[in-house]
GUMIDO-824761 format. One record per residue: residue in one letter; x, y, z of N, C-alpha, C in turn. Coordinates in steps of 0.001 Angstrom, whole numbers, plus 500000, padded with zeros to 6 digits. Layout:
R code    n_u    n_v    n_w   ca_u   ca_v   ca_w    c_u    c_v    c_w
R    A      X      Y      Z      X      Y      Z      X      Y      Z
...
//
This chain:
R code    n_u    n_v    n_w   ca_u   ca_v   ca_w    c_u    c_v    c_w
R    X 500725 498932 499732 499720 499779 500191 501036 501501 500647
R    X 502110 500797 500904 502747 502367 501026 503168 502375 499830
R    X 503784 501888 498881 504356 501462 497600 503948 502264 496177
R    X 502351 501250 496429 501274 502126 495346 501023 503369 495635
R    X 501543 503797 497029 501082 505711 497055 502315 505755 496457
R    X 503082 505704 497216 504316 506644 497252 504400 506572 495130
R    X 503804 505883 494403 503827 505407 493351 503181 506634 492349
R    X 501679 506398 492921 501034 507299 492657 500746 508512 493167
R    X 502033 509223 493807 502532 510212 494613 503566 511109 493029
R    X 504597 509843 492828 505562 509660 491886 505413 510423 490483
R    X 504100 509426 490337 503480 510575 488755 502822 511040 489038
R    X 501704 512073 489743 501426 512733 489983 502837 513905 490250
R    X 503524 513820 490671 505105 514957 490807 505057 514769 489166
R    X 505392 513727 487988 506212 513311 487190 505287 514534 486588
R    X 503912 514255 486505 502830 515468 485809 503392 516514 485572
R    X 503495 516741 487766 503701 518372 487406 504249 519574 486484
R    X 505595 518419 486433 506421 518865 486268 506513 518954 484475
R    X 505339 517682 483813 505616 518014 483003 504605 519438 482047
R    X 503832 519948 483091 502602 520446 483364 503377 522457 483150
R    X 504375 522717 484462 504613 523475 484782 505213 524308 483390
R    X 506803 523748 483253 507233 524505 481874 506418 525565 480997
R    X 505634 524386 480447 504577 525010 479855 503991 526705 480269
R    X 503160 526445 481286 502885 527485 481743 503636 527964 481721
R    X 504906 527873 482557 505767 528712 482505 505977 529802 480989
R    X 506530 528757 479951 507161 529479 478587 505624 530225 478030
R    X 504470 530217 478985 503162 531394 478667 503121 532186 479126
R    X 503952 531845 480719 504052 533436 480967 505377 534442 480962
R    X 506608 533808 480268 507625 534555 479714 507045 535231 478334
R    X 506602 534236 477720 506233 535127 476438 504853 535907 476574
R    X 504056 536346 477417 503749 537055 477672 504457 538117 477494
R    X 505282 538159 479197 506055 539059 478994 506521 539952 478114
R    X 506719 538586 477620 507816 539572 475654 507212 540698 475427
R    X 505666 539965 475559 504838 541072 474342 504330 542345 474919
R    X 504391 541471 476475 503436 542903 476422 504898 543737 477061
R    X 505955 543429 477218 507601 544638 477109 508010 544902 476061
R    X 506894 544220 475135 507680 544562 473560 506121 546001 472297
R    X 505482 545741 473642 504364 546458 472756 503904 547546 473528
R    X 503498 546725 474190 502347 547904 475490 503639 548767 476634
R    X 504490 548298 476857 505576 549600 476668 505803 550796 476114
R    X 506087 550507 475338 506870 551272 474544 505536 552527 475097
R    X 504126 551983 474850 503322 552704 474213 502712 553587 475263
R    X 502338 552980 476536 502569 553624 478221 503074 554477 478893
R    X 504975 553748 478633 506063 554341 479542 505949 555583 478774
R    X 506673 557131 479724 506832 558169 479266 508621 558177 478638
R    X 508908 559168 478346 509835 559422 477854 511503 559590 478898
R    X 510678 559793 479660 511789 559000 481386 512409 557991 481697
R    X 511229 556985 481396 510771 555867 482111 511848 555302 481032
R    X 511906 555335 479360 512323 554786 478403 513799 554795 478491
R    X 514284 556388 478575 515796 556731 478400 516726 556318 479722
R    X 515651 556583 480689 516525 557261 481879 516687 555473 482836
R    X 516014 554834 482575 515188 553436 483211 515742 552251 482238
R    X 514506 552404 481595 514527 550796 481250 515813 550285 479803
R    X 515803 551645 478922 517247 551182 477884 518786 550509 478850
R    X 518853 551656 479751 519305 550793 480422 519898 549933 481354
R    X 519132 549629 481443 518284 548440 482899 518671 546884 481519
R    X 518306 547959 480536 518543 546544 479347 520189 546042 479239
R    X 520490 547113 479103 522428 547865 478111 523245 546940 479651
R    X 522177 547102 480622 523770 546760 482062 523403 545177 481626
R    X 521668 545104 482009 522221 543613 481927 522286 542913 481067
R    X 522079 543188 480124 523789 541719 479003 525142 542140 479486
R    X 524858 543267 480224 526737 543401 480051 526384 542494 481521
R    X 525865 542733 483191 525920 541506 483752 525599 540462 483310
R    X 525145 539743 482293 524839 538826 481369 526145 538225 481720
R    X 527324 538947 480813 528329 538782 479649 529214 538115 481106
R    X 529114 538942 482147 530072 538791 483603 529818 537725 484055
R    X 528956 537491 484140 527475 536233 484877 528431 535042 484404
R    X 528571 534870 483291 528874 533656 482394 530246 533235 482837
R    X 531011 534330 482464 532995 533768 483379 532478 533684 484454
R    X 531835 534999 486018 531926 534940 486693 531050 533790 487615
R    X 529901 533383 487165 529381 532960 487945 529243 531422 487790
R    X 529065 531047 486625 529688 529921 485830 531102 529373 485892
R    X 531911 530027 485223 533059 529528 485231 534351 530067 486791
R    X 533544 531067 487131 534331 531116 488839 535901 532020 488102
R    X 535632 532574 486985 537241 533112 486662 536385 534994 486849
R    X 537002 535181 487817 536606 536087 488869 537753 537181 487684
R    X 536585 538279 487207 537324 540030 486008 536629 541235 486515
R    X 537751 541954 486648 537270 543654 486947 537499 544178 485700
R    X 537537 543961 484456 538095 544387 483297 537064 544737 482045
R    X 535483 544094 483012 534272 544422 482131 534213 545912 481410
R    X 534048 546891 482163 534219 548285 481387 535123 548216 480069
R    X 536084 547838 479944 537675 547470 478909 536846 547054 477720
R    X 536500 545787 478611 535512 545036 476722 534432 545706 476250
R    X 534070 546069 477443 532580 546547 476559 533222 548145 476150
R    X 534207 548927 475627 534997 549661 475473 535283 549561 474533
R    X 535946 548410 474371 536132 547878 473154 535117 547938 471850
R    X 533994 546919 472506 532385 546737 471825 531689 548659 471228
R    X 532392 549047 471814 531825 550538 471617 532784 551609 470623
R    X 533629 551109 470752 534713 551550 469792 534568 551102 468415
R    X 534837 549415 468642 534889 548723 467428 533234 549286 466428
R    X 532156 549264 467136 531352 549157 466886 530878 551075 466157
R    X 531864 552237 466683 531555 553007 465651 532840 553301 464826
R    X 533861 553053 465071 534516 552372 463768 533851 551648 462158
R    X 533569 550859 462644 533211 550097 461440 531724 550885 461702
R    X 531030 551410 461849 529512 552313 461703 530077 553368 460665
R    X 531145 553610 460777 531410 555322 459994 532362 554934 458381
R    X 533301 553535 459124 534190 553335 457661 532858 552767 456458
R    X 531930 551673 457175 530749 551064 456450 529854 551338 457326
R    X 529290 552465 456585 528437 553459 455582 526677 552166 455784
R    X 527234 551220 455146 525786 550778 454605 525579 549126 455069
R    X 526853 549219 456262 526870 547524 457410 525627 547856 458053
R    X 524482 546753 458263 523484 546847 458523 523996 546950 460406
R    X 522981 547861 461256 523400 547445 462684 524224 546772 463355
R    X 522790 545349 463338 523039 544741 464239 524043 543782 463719
R    X 524611 543592 462218 525728 543649 461553 526721 543740 462936
R    X 526770 545664 462724 527936 545695 463821 527963 545751 464838
R    X 526492 545319 465659 526740 544967 466892 527225 543679 466697
R    X 526995 542632 466335 527835 541942 466294 529197 541062 466086
R    X 529827 542602 465147 531483 542095 465015 531944 542812 466166
R    X 530979 544102 466192 531382 544544 467492 531926 543619 468972
R    X 531260 542787 468631 531218 541949 470002 532241 540864 469534
R    X 532100 540596 468651 533410 539908 467750 535031 540488 468414
R    X 534831 541780 467850 536255 541778 468176 536645 541777 470052
R    X 535728 542333 470837 535749 541850 471814 536266 540789 473115
R    X 535342 540055 471894 536183 538288 472454 537303 538214 472133
R    X 537010 538623 470943 539047 538583 470312 539834 539160 471580
R    X 539715 540603 471674 540712 540653 472886 540078 539927 474488
R    X 539382 539845 474745 538446 539079 476329 539709 537623 475849
R    X 540176 537131 474808 540329 535815 473849 541918 535549 474928
R    X 542669 537160 474361 544220 537181 474585 544002 537633 476103
R    X 543218 538129 476828 543640 538907 478180 542926 537527 479172
R    X 542818 536637 478923 542290 535037 479425 543098 534619 479636
R    X 544062 534367 478343 545283 533228 478697 546101 533016 479884
R    X 545909 534440 480795 547025 534369 482446 545870 533090 482672
R    X 544444 533132 482671 544065 532386 483797 544329 531043 483971
R    X 545089 530096 482663 545597 528875 483134 546518 528852 484348
R    X 546981 529727 484711 548332 529843 485545 547966 530156 486867
R    X 546777 531489 486772 546547 532428 487924 545265 531666 488312
R    X 544347 532449 489478 543319 532436 489070 543170 532966 490625
R    X 540991 533204 490656 541083 534038 492114 541618 535437 492194
R    X 542102 536136 492820 542002 538058 493095 543691 537987 492930
R    X 544513 536913 491971 545358 537422 490817 545113 537218 489911
R    X 544062 536724 489525 543616 536693 488085 542850 538020 487427
R    X 542021 538608 489018 541328 539839 489119 542117 540935 488681
R    X 543406 540996 489413 544208 541488 489302 544842 541771 487835
R    X 544738 541067 487343 544915 540769 485529 544352 540801 484871
R    X 543170 541017 484575 542082 541659 484419 541402 543164 484106
R    X 542382 543373 485870 542033 544618 486224 543028 545199 485084
R    X 544127 544867 485231 544946 545780 484151 544675 546234 482631
R    X 544630 544681 482458 543359 544762 481177 542402 546426 480537
R    X 541403 546791 481793 540766 547542 482373 541954 548993 482147
R    X 542508 549311 482419 543375 550358 482749 544160 550917 481467
R    X 544465 549313 480316 545575 549197 479598 544642 549819 477690
R    X 542584 549301 477865 542268 549516 476950 541728 550779 477387
R    X 541558 551281 478449 541068 552996 478310 542200 553812 478276
R    X 543443 553846 478727 544597 554618 478130 544890 554144 476601
R    X 544430 553275 476072 544895 553501 474294 543509 554005 473527
R    X 542320 554201 474276 541239 554458 473567 541399 555524 473942
R    X 542559 556097 474507 542307 557817 474984 543452 558158 474278
R    X 544979 557432 474750 545898 558581 473232 545374 557816 472364
R    X 544936 556909 471740 545586 556642 470111 544164 557185 468985
R    X 544317 558444 468765 543311 559235 468287 542491 558661 466417
R    X 542969 557225 466566 542639 557204 464988 541420 556430 465299
R    X 541102 555750 466249 539560 555360 467743 538753 556232 467321
R    X 538901 557887 467491 537787 558563 467691 537812 559150 465698
R    X 538589 558466 465202 538723 559392 464238 539001 560482 463822
R    X 540231 560726 464963 540959 562573 464927 539864 563423 465335
R    X 539012 562929 466412 537813 563675 466558 538568 565477 467954
R    X 538800 566418 468138 539139 566818 468727 539176 566616 469558
R    X 537504 566550 470475 536800 567149 471261 537314 565019 472529
R    X 538086 564263 471478 537828 562768 471943 536389 561781 472288
R    X 535219 562502 472120 534326 561953 471518 534065 560945 470577
R    X 533005 559817 471112 532503 559153 469873 531818 559573 469772
R    X 530174 559171 468485 529330 559817 468159 529001 558941 467639
R    X 527583 557911 467624 527009 557207 467441 525769 557531 465857
R    X 526295 557193 464937 525881 557662 463724 524524 557861 463639
R    X 523032 557915 462735 522512 557745 461958 522370 556764 461776
R    X 521363 555299 462030 521287 554394 461137 519847 553016 461324
R    X 518788 552963 460099 518035 552833 460027 517979 551137 460215
R    X 516977 550711 460246 516465 549225 460490 515123 549127 459989
R    X 514784 548825 458903 513650 548016 458056 513271 549595 457335
R    X 513681 550865 457414 513762 551603 457283 513421 552526 458652
R    X 512777 552023 459368 513186 552707 461293 514310 553056 461165
R    X 514331 554359 462345 515283 555234 462317 515643 554006 463992
R    X 516596 553422 464370 517062 552940 465109 518388 553791 466260
R    X 519484 554759 465570 519956 555346 465738 520578 556384 465383
R    X 520940 557550 466529 521151 558641 465899 520173 559895 466697
R    X 520976 560936 466486 519488 561214 467572 518486 562061 467214
R    X 517665 561256 465504 516299 560833 465870 515700 559878 465224
R    X 516349 558861 466606 516149 558243 466992 514944 558154 467926
R    X 513935 557445 468655 512978 557853 469200 513461 556690 470378
R    X 513282 557519 471382 513795 556604 472770 512263 555372 472975
R    X 511628 554704 471897 510866 553544 471842 511480 552757 470834
R    X 511538 553380 470285 512214 552302 469021 514118 552011 469785
R    X 514621 552552 470245 516248 551857 470329 516023 551199 472197
R    X 514346 551271 472819 513999 550486 473705 513863 548813 473250
R    X 513001 549088 472206 512555 547675 471183 513425 547015 470840
R    X 514773 547998 470042 515947 546739 469796 516751 546438 470453
R    X 516811 547004 472145 517705 546699 473369 517296 545668 473861
R    X 516039 545831 473629 514912 544470 473937 515257 543102 473404
R    X 515634 543311 472301 515456 542595 471335 516916 541550 471630
R    X 517855 542199 471615 519773 542160 471345 519136 541488 472816
R    X 519012 541903 474378 519003 540813 475071 518632 539739 475797
R    X 516930 540023 474819 515808 538494 475217 516459 536999 474210
R    X 517226 537552 472532 518274 537254 471967 519495 536183 472792
R    X 520249 537341 473405 521674 536662 473701 520677 536358 475167
R    X 519801 536667 475544 519364 535660 476901 518913 533862 476768
R    X 518962 534035 475334 518187 532984 475495 518887 531847 475101
R    X 520278 532349 474189 521260 531235 473978 521800 531239 475531
R    X 522452 532533 475707 523027 532232 477278 522344 530853 478172
R    X 521077 530512 478183 520439 530139 478571 520921 528802 478809
R    X 520652 528437 476889 520830 526794 476868 521864 526410 476441
R    X 523279 527651 477068 525157 527574 476460 525183 526970 477753
R    X 524862 527833 478936 524921 526727 480099 524280 525829 481116
R    X 522741 525197 480008 522174 523749 480014 523045 522837 479538
R    X 523947 523053 478664 524539 521651 477066 525811 521424 477697
R    X 526661 521362 476703 527868 520592 477483 529017 521746 477656
R    X 529122 523233 477618 529977 523358 477651 529392 524689 478473
R    X 528556 524865 479116 528141 525202 480706 528592 524100 481150
R    X 528332 522729 481696 528576 521295 482729 530298 521910 482285
R    X 530870 522037 481664 532761 522021 481479 532773 523127 482255
R    X 532462 524519 482085 532264 525673 483146 532572 525515 484507
R    X 531197 524437 485225 530673 524370 486111 531158 523520 487018
R    X 532320 522902 486121 533213 521633 486442 534596 522282 487007
R    X 535393 523371 486049 536131 524562 486408 535908 524505 487366
R    X 535294 525479 487579 534238 526251 488243 534370 525789 490061
R    X 534584 524546 490186 534301 523773 491908 535333 522739 491979
R    X 535620 522536 490896 536900 521638 491330 537266 521452 489911
R    X 538140 522054 489511 539553 522567 488213 540413 521132 488294
R    X 541020 520637 489467 542118 519725 489335 541227 518506 488259
R    X 540362 518309 489188 539056 517067 489203 538287 516638 488120
R    X 538545 518267 487116 537883 518495 485966 538556 518046 485009
R    X 539823 518453 485405 540883 518190 483652 541692 516233 484451
R    X 540864 515942 485801 541110 514482 485349 540158 513581 484731
R    X 539370 514402 484543 538280 513400 483666 537713 514119 482203
R    X 539058 514593 481758 539271 515140 480715 538623 516510 479702
R    X 538485 517013 481014 538034 518673 480798 539324 519295 480399
R    X 539639 520057 479333 540240 520266 479385 540823 522005 479573
R    X 541290 522644 480759 541551 523774 481354 541121 524839 480865
R    X 542420 525442 479786 543023 526185 479061 541485 526316 477947
R    X 541190 525812 477504 540259 526070 476430 539060 526291 476652
R    X 538500 525578 477976 537368 525638 478625 537362 527441 479040
R    X 538338 527772 479530 538807 528814 480079 539491 529833 478912
R    X 539467 529715 478745 539573 530594 477128 537795 530892 476564
R    X 537020 530100 476571 535776 529799 475542 534903 530546 476434
R    X 534836 530248 478081 534538 531827 479046 535054 532850 479047
R    X 535682 533045 478616 536420 534596 478096 535918 534800 477592
R    X 535861 534379 476309 535696 535100 475069 534152 534992 474800
R    X 533412 534456 475613 532013 534593 474899 531398 535130 476027
R    X 531783 536070 477299 531400 536163 478251 532272 537802 477498
R    X 533444 537909 477352 533757 539354 476936 532747 539464 475329
R    X 532304 538925 474159 531448 539014 473028 530412 539436 474161
R    X 529380 539758 474964 528768 539556 475426 529247 540731 475701
R    X 529732 541049 476546 530407 543149 477469 530350 543656 475866
R    X 531213 543510 474844 531101 544233 473819 530451 544609 472863
R    X 528903 543531 472647 527673 543903 472968 526953 544721 473635
R    X 527102 544572 474717 526793 545682 475383 526680 547133 475276
R    X 528710 546878 474907 529244 548517 475361 529004 548814 474084
R    X 528350 548442 472968 527789 549086 471548 526438 549429 471531
R    X 525557 548887 472666 524482 548977 472710 524224 550664 473966
R    X 525008 550584 474759 525541 551864 476086 525651 553069 475041
R    X 526856 552367 473843 526768 553736 472961 525234 554059 471988
R    X 525447 553783 471443 523829 553591 469530 522701 553256 470728
R    X 523139 552874 471639 520955 552683 471691 520738 553959 473495
R    X 521868 554009 474334 521613 554724 475668 522653 556361 475530
R    X 523623 555921 475348 524799 557066 475674 524028 558842 474550
R    X 524762 557746 473189 524405 558747 471942 526270 559091 471475
R    X 526242 559285 472646 527914 559717 472011 528718 560141 473771
R    X 529966 559200 473175 530183 558874 475267 532436 559377 475181
R    X 532722 559057 475641 534067 559083 476091 534644 558525 476815
R    X 535858 558386 477076 536339 557132 477469 535947 556852 478986
R    X 536113 557872 479767 535360 557986 480869 535042 556940 481574
R    X 533384 557395 479899 532694 556240 480423 532602 554970 480182
R    X 533986 554338 480426 533803 552548 480286 535175 552900 481710
R    X 535315 553952 482303 536328 553026 483737 535730 552608 484595
R    X 536675 552532 485651 536317 550887 486147 535376 551010 487102
R    X 535138 552645 487129 533300 552160 487723 532557 551812 487609
R    X 532577 551532 486112 531718 550968 485068 531510 549663 485591
R    X 533014 548919 485468 533689 547195 485589 532602 546726 486764
R    X 532857 547801 488221 532270 547480 489437 530714 547596 489770
R    X 530588 548488 488491 528818 548542 488639 528269 547469 488113
R    X 528960 546594 487445 528309 545159 486846 528595 543758 487609
R    X 529875 544217 488074 530528 543390 489303 529698 542911 490290
R    X 528870 544369 490617 527869 544543 491980 526486 544080 491753
R    X 526306 543867 489676 524928 543626 489239 524722 542290 489435
R    X 526426 541357 489419 526256 539846 489098 526225 539393 490620
R    X 526801 539653 492001 526845 539452 492863 525654 539877 493733
R    X 524709 541219 493462 523649 541635 493883 522939 540584 493778
R    X 522093 539994 492033 521156 538944 491502 521737 538232 492096
R    X 523370 537669 491719 523149 536397 491902 524359 535534 490959
R    X 525595 535333 491313 526124 534121 490912 525323 532345 490150
R    X 526130 532834 489296 525386 531781 488555 523967 531518 488243
R    X 523098 533112 487634 522089 532442 487348 521863 533057 486700
R    X 521266 533369 485416 520333 534246 483809 519615 534996 484556
R    X 518399 534937 485815 517233 535906 486393 518196 536571 487574
R    X 519259 535915 487599 519822 536896 489018 520566 538304 488456
R    X 521181 538467 486197 521222 538845 486354 520473 540688 485575
R    X 519621 540098 485770 518493 541031 485012 518354 541422 486766
R    X 518172 540863 488177 517606 541413 488678 518908 542228 489787
R    X 520081 542173 489255 521055 543044 490129 520900 544278 489032
R    X 520948 544115 487913 520302 545476 487153 519961 546407 487692
R    X 518192 545525 487922 516959 547098 488047 517146 547305 489464
R    X 518284 545863 490518 518614 546406 491782 519267 548167 491468
R    X 520578 547497 490780 520981 549309 490383 520631 550179 489917
R    X 519843 549931 489431 518891 550716 488260 518102 551320 488864
R    X 517461 550730 489904 516115 551116 490578 516076 552150 491471
R    X 517101 551339 492712 517600 551775 493956 517654 553281 493582
R    X 518589 553784 493041 519296 555353 493011 518058 556598 492577
R    X 517139 555443 492171 516158 556070 491751 514897 556648 492702
R    X 514540 555669 493107 514129 555565 494378 514897 556886 495454
R    X 515777 556300 495754 516363 556954 497024 516351 558378 496798
R    X 516579 559057 495540 516475 560163 495039 515584 561324 495645
R    X 514010 560447 494733 512849 560509 494846 512110 560233 495823
R    X 512346 559662 497822 512182 559626 498394 511648 560620 499428
R    X 513234 561222 499760 512515 562812 500425 511935 563823 500189
R    X 511477 563623 498827 510535 564656 498150 509133 564328 498380
R    X 508930 562909 498143 507681 562315 498049 507273 562122 500269
R    X 508516 562653 501280 507628 562131 502218 507869 564284 502605
R    X 508066 564619 502410 508147 566725 502671 509257 566413 502992
R    X 510681 566081 502392 511601 566557 503573 512655 567304 502761
R    X 512712 568270 502543 513497 568854 502125 514951 569140 502355
R    X 516211 568470 501757 517601 568435 501801 518029 568769 500908
R    X 519278 569460 501516 520502 570378 500534 520290 568877 499255
R    X 521435 569580 498402 520905 568457 496729 522640 567435 498148
R    X 523894 568150 497773 525298 567430 498403 524880 566067 499684
R    X 524153 566948 500660 523665 565837 501828 522554 564522 501287
R    X 521953 564819 500334 521087 563718 499279 521574 562610 498751
R    X 522705 563404 497667 523480 562002 497745 524484 561398 498824
R    X 525046 561898 499608 525072 561450 500321 524048 560312 500959
R    X 524321 560846 501561 522577 559369 502080 522352 558693 501323
R    X 522331 558785 499631 522656 557731 498784 522953 556653 499061
R    X 524081 557014 498267 525051 556128 498878 525210 555275 500062
R    X 525011 556077 501183 525082 555044 502435 524127 554276 502444
R    X 522738 554592 502102 521347 553434 502188 521910 552927 501237
R    X 522407 553031 499664 522354 552037 498700 523804 551266 498828
R    X 524804 551234 499630 525809 550465 500549 525366 549685 501305
R    X 524275 550358 502601 523747 549108 503552 522683 548060 502960
R    X 521772 548857 501937 521157 547684 501415 522180 546584 500316
R    X 523009 546706 500047 523682 546005 499421 524144 545166 500334
R    X 525016 545528 501479 525345 545070 502505 524806 543782 503254
R    X 523180 544413 503818 522119 543742 503716 521603 542800 502957
R    X 521437 542978 501991 521105 541554 500934 522645 540980 500442
R    X 522823 540470 500798 524576 539920 500539 524700 539279 502252
R    X 523783 539264 503562 524477 539238 504452 522972 537880 504534
R    X 521621 538546 504414 520710 537606 504374 520448 536913 503517
R    X 520711 537079 502244 520731 535923 500876 522587 535981 500140
R    X 523626 535479 500553 524684 535312 499942 524647 535148 498461
R    X 523562 534427 498035 523344 534352 497247 522545 535135 496024
R    X 522529 536131 496406 521566 537170 495496 519762 536928 495349
R    X 519507 537560 494767 517846 537846 495094 517741 537066 494092
R    X 517565 536410 493173 517787 535161 492697 517419 533571 493314
R    X 518157 533828 494377 517867 533274 495407 516947 533036 496488
R    X 516597 534091 496327 515156 535172 497157 514674 534778 496386
R    X 514130 534524 495131 513271 535052 494590 512634 533290 494341
R    X 513525 532656 494492 513759 531018 494517 512632 530677 495482
R    X 513263 531050 497138 512486 530884 498092 510995 531361 497952
R    X 510498 532884 497725 509267 533109 497523 508571 531891 496704
R    X 509163 531758 495522 508343 530553 495012 507867 529733 495401
R    X 508783 528653 496115 508412 527675 496845 507707 528335 497989
R    X 507499 528903 498825 506916 529303 499683 505419 529820 499281
R    X 505269 530077 498628 503866 530500 497981 503666 528888 497132
R    X 503785 528300 496833 503567 526993 496530 503762 525832 497856
R    X 503774 526722 498167 503150 525901 499939 502398 526393 500562
R    X 502006 527409 500030 501309 528406 501063 499694 527705 500939
R    X 498962 528302 502136 498587 528010 503515 498813 527032 504000
R    X 499790 526125 503674 500403 524751 505250 501554 524598 504626
R    X 502537 525974 505394 503749 525058 504924 504406 523778 505680
R    X 505469 523502 505251 505990 522440 506067 507359 521595 505716
//
């Protein structure tokens, strides 16, 4: 009787497992349709330009860093430099080949960043941890210095800035001053969703298992036949490709024009904080971390005015930094695995509510 009941429970659980992914996919499709068609119609210019577009761009960068740090276990502080490679490569390609489609420009810029990341990933075979972080930090400073000193990358502009030229897709202006925020948002959304889908399937396949094996037990992984150098270099190249596309999107879809200061070490730390807060080794965590970094400062800026508390601008900025840092520490103490783990725990509790056990 016990075995029969256990078997019945097992069959019921299996049927639930077969149904839940279908329901989950329907909710994902519905959310994408709402994000693509409804949000551009109802969102204001401020929300599109100052919140949603940077959220999507930074999510793509955090996704690339999460593949390297969260799944492959290789700590990197050169994200800003790789994003700069993507931005400057896209600028040079777009200005040198005006007839080249902008999507192809983004992909080629990501490929250029992947080659650079492949070069700077070579030391990962011999060093790891904080030593590898210092090596990637050197790439950050070198790349920013290179783009700042060599005028060829800026087409010898006296101001030292690069400006995204106007480009169209199917007759619609998607980059440049005439491109609307709604169109740029839809392009950024399409890029992020496509690359998130690729990353999701990548980490669930053979490549992702090799990355996680190197992350958890690199010596044991080498014993069972996984090649450390090839696996680590692949992680660096794929991560740099994502960061390069994110850098191109940052210039063409968000900033419009930028200097090398836009890709300094602060950007690398910002993306790293997104990954840590959102959750290492989680695709969803990349999006949650980017949302946290983008939305919390906006909330802290508007909160004093909402409660009728007038503060000097300098004091308000310092309080924002203090509260923001305190929230980061709080979340890391409460759940070191990030917001993605908190979301998973919440879903599990809701499934059992109101009879938790």
